[in-house]
Phi, psi and omega in degrees: 000125181287146181283147172298159186305316183296328182285322180297322183296320183289326180291321182295323181295317182288329180285330179291331183274325185253358177058034176206148180244128180256143174286151180236162176250130180251123177260124182254150177287154183281081178209152181287328185268078179293324184296328182282355182240133177258125184248135176224012184269135182244151183264128180239153179298137182267010182283143175266011187246025181298139182278150175302132190206155177280008174277349177179196175283156183307338179258358184278140185283151179280157177287143187302331182273356178291139182291352179260011177299138173277155181298137172256175183282141181290159172064031175264125179295150175239129182230157172276140177279112186230159178275182181296337177272005176088002183258149180290152175293136179233169174251133183288322184237146176078165181295160178291141181250160180285140180268120184278118178251040184268000178288160184280336184217158175062041187229165182300338182272000177058044181279148176251156181285126182276152177286154180306138179083017180227041177273177177295324178295319179299322181296316187288324179294319177298321180295330179263005180281347186091357175289140179285103182270350179278332181079358180236029175074015172079010179259130181284128183213153176292147182238125178277164176299325185290314180297314181304314184291340178286342183256084184224025184243157178296333172280343178205088189239124172237150171212165185240136175228125176049043170090002181243136181259135180231142173264109185265010185303315181281341182276342183316304185287351179263358188276116184301342180271357179098149175303329183294324183290318177294323179295347177294339181259359185298135172082011185211176175280107188259024182301305184301313176302320179297320185285336179287329189268300182204081183294345190277343187293135183276076184290337176300321179285320186291325186247016181305318182282001180253004186286124180271309182164184179282150178279123187268135177253105185288139176270150179290150173278181191295318184295320182286326185295325185254017179268115189271354180290334182225076184291337183288317179295324182291321178298320183295322179291328182275001182299138179292142182294155180287171179299319181300316180296319176297332180274353182303310188294320179291321186285336175302328181289332183260014178294170182308117184290352178290345180238347181260117180296139174284126185271068179262115187280138170272117177242178182289333181280146174283130182238147181273130176290122181295140183273133180264161182290147181286159184293158182292166183299321176297316180292321175299321177293322179298312188285322185279331183268358181215178182258032181290128180275056184285133177263134178234130181234142176245117181292136177261314179189178185217141176200144187295153177280127179267151178285146181302132174286130177289343175293112186286352175284348179242138182287166180282128176304142177215163175219164182221160179215167174219150183223144178225154162241184175296341187241343188231151167233128179240121175259128179246126179249128183250118186258355181107150181298138176064016177291346174052061187282158169236172177168190180203164176214145177201165177247123180226122181051038180088348180269147169261114186249128177237133178238132185226129182243132178213137167054037179084359185249143178242127178244138182233138178245126174247119188245124169265102189288158184298323179222177183289131171259161181223155177274160016269145176272153179249125185238124185229161174219142176249097197296320186294317183274345180075028179267133171251126191240121177252123184244118179240147178268141174277142180293320182242133180288118183193166175257133176263155172282335177207170180283350186113186180273133186246118175251128177265116177290160177285140179296139180236143174283133181283120181265327183204156177296157180267150175254137180215152177270132181232143180256137177282124184256325180216148174231118183233150181259129176266322176208191186296333178229015180233134187238143180256115180260130176254114178241149176231125179297142179298327184279344182142168188292151186231139176251125179257126182305158177295125179090002176257165182228173178239163174241142181254132183250127182222134174272130180213117178055046181079359181237155183259129175255139183231134175219149183258132173224145180259126179293141183271351180076184184282155170094356182249355178260175177301320181220161175231039183283352178268114187290135175048040177275151165272118185253116189245130173264113184248115177266127182275127173251126182297330180267004182280158178280317183254326185304314175304318180296317179292324181289341175269359177298148179236169181302138181082355174291158184240134179235156176256127179240153172224155178147193357276159180240152175142159176233020179285130182252114176296329183298345174295340182266021188298319182251010183285131179242336179236131185235130181249125178238122181245114186221151178231129176059229178288002175289356178285341182307313177291343183283332187300314178294326179290330179294311180293320178301310186295320181291331178274338186290155186237344183218095002273165182281133184289140182263327184196135169238118187245118179255121169255118189240117181260133175214170180276310181233169179295331177286348184271353185288114182280144177054033188298313184295322178291314182298319175299323181294320178295320181293330175291319184280329184232113180285357177277350183259123179239123177250128171236115181263136180238123184246140178265350178219063187283149178274174184296337179271359181283128183247002183273200177282149177228169180106198181241173181292131180210172180291324178296316182300312178298318180292326179291328184268312184262155172279118183304311186293332181286349182260352173289143181268135177239191182303315178239098183277140177237023177235163180201147183235138173236138183231140174206137181169193171305154184305315180298315179301315184294315179295320180295319182294317174308312180299317182295319180296316178297324177297331176280000174109005180269144182263167186297329183279000172249016185232144167213132179249125173277115180240124179277000000 
């Protein structure tokens, strides 16, 4: 489309002074009578992160069509700025100027005012916080049209653009066009809608951490292919995919490396880490001249993920990846889905040592970083995908060409638990007689597998006392400001030998721990959709991690988690407020409290565990085991309580392979 004369004049003026001509984007009104309307509004980038350039002042935004434009938010409408008569605004004197549409409200792009804490910077920080924005554990997997259509609400919104499916649930409040505008594409292939509004936006970068996987196009089977009764439907199924669909598989490999794990297999042989090319000058300028938490990842090598060998005499295959910002280095070790890894990390003599344990094998990574790293280290695990993440801070802010030299140790069979000295960092009150201790090992953070426990060793009057405790994980204490801490709920018994001593510990005191111990296999929950948790007193501690795991998992999605919690009095119910909040936020979670010594104001269940009580609370038929069971039950409490619960569940029809008892 040719530019109007007045636009050509403005463009010519800029070209004479700068010796360069920039492409522009012309927005026309949505009307059939185009010739009756004169349009002169141009679209400019609304980003506040424009780079200094000789194309304008350092603070002036780049034009949206410029190749150096930063990505803007998708699905923002663009309109021409017109007056009440339907004609575009014009200047009487002088050449036409560019209209700056960077304001948050009342502008041609119909942007809405965002709530505080929902800017582009806040969205980038959220993406780099480690929170799972995909809703599927961060594992890329194919998505069918039927599954895509099921995610069409503001609490669970997916959409597809050019063959890629994104979970936009968390992005909705950050969208400058408003959640309603973005919801127009929820549950469907929104490629045409996206192309109508702003096809130039780099949605891959903006929604990289929300990627669920490629949109799957099913091929017809043989009977449908050769069925001549419905030629029209057959021709639709045999239609060749578009070029965009054909490029999906190739472009997936080149997707933002900050969310795509590098498939580098850890083998017994020492391999030299391939050096990646340094980031571009534009990216270096962005990171070094601002406080953006931009992640840069360098691919080292690729190899397919192998299935875990059932032979216990060989270690489980693993792979690793690394991601960096100007201030942090993150090493990710992938152990396989539901591998339930444990491990530890520490900095020794300038080396970063990472140890990961799975299926009785210990694997070690020794990293000589490109520059100096400093403590404290942060250790996290993503249970469903089996990813272990170690985060270390750089002493000097800079971008590295590589993570450093990586030496892979020989796999070793674990012969005995490890003993470690731990320092008390926080002491919080959970109930009138229960204390939450936050401990950090002196040597570095330690990761205990889900459903496993540690033992505390104390010397008293010439003999050693040992007690077992299950870490409760993050989110169950008053605060979680201590990174990668082991949080132990200790109930004080006046007649106890060790609990009064542990309850009297103060900050900076040192205790000796050993572990981890346990035989709980997370892989047994692979097909489980309904979970029964039966706990008494402090037996709630191993259940807390299972509650969050089951409600957060995506494949398969959990249908219900029912917790039966037995206590003496209402004051003895641990973490009651947090459990009630989870039940309010997620209707799949049901908590039933049963008291043996209830007060007069108690209106809930009373008594001890019995067959009649289980029948009143649980549906008897739902607990029977069939050929393919999708339920599972876990029990933890005093020994007598645990054995009684197992017997009652077996009487209700549950088999041994659907039951697990936590025994200290």
